[in-house]
Residue, then its C-alpha position, 0 to 999 in steps of 0.5 A: s510483543i505485538e500490540p493489537p490493531s488500532d481503530e485506525a486499521l479499520e479506516s480508509f486512507d488519508p490522502r492528505a497524509l500520503p507523500f504522493t498524489p493518490h490516483s483512483a483505480a479508474e484513473l490508473r486503469a485509464m493509463d498505459s502500463a508505463g503510466v501505471e508503473a510511474a504512478l506506483g513508483p512513489v507508492a513503493r518508495s513510501l512503503g520501502g523507503a528508509g526512515v518511513g514510519a509505520a503510520e505512513k506505511a499503514n496509510t499507504l497500504l490502505y491506499c493500495e487496498s482502495i485501488s486493489t479492488d480493480a483486478r488490473m490494479a491488484t495484479a500491478l500491485l502484487n506482481g510489481a515492486i509493491g508486492a515484493l516490498a509488502a512481503r519483505e515488510l511482513r517479515s519484519a513488521g512489529s505493529a499489528t496494524l501494519r501486519l494487518r494491512l500487509l496481510t490484507l493487501l497480500a491475501p485479497 
C-alpha cells in the first residue's frame, strides 16, 4: 500500500543532505551546455544510484524542482538523464512522497 505524503513533501530541499554541491538556476544558466551536463551528472546519480534511499531521492527531486523554474534548466532536466530516471522511478516508487516529487518534476 502507498502511504500518504508526509509534511516533508511540502518543504524545500536540504542542501546539507545532498550528496553533491547544489547550484542555483542562475549559476547553471551561466554555464555552457557541457558545464550544465557535468553539474547535473551527480544529481542523476543521486536519483538512480544503487542503494539510494527514498529520502535522498525526494530531497534531490526537491532540488530539481527548485532549479526547474528556469525554462532552460527545466528543459535540461526533463530532456536529459534526469527526466528518463524520473519516469523510470515513477513506475516503481512505493512512497507517496516520492511519487509526488516525481510527478511534480515531470508535469510542471
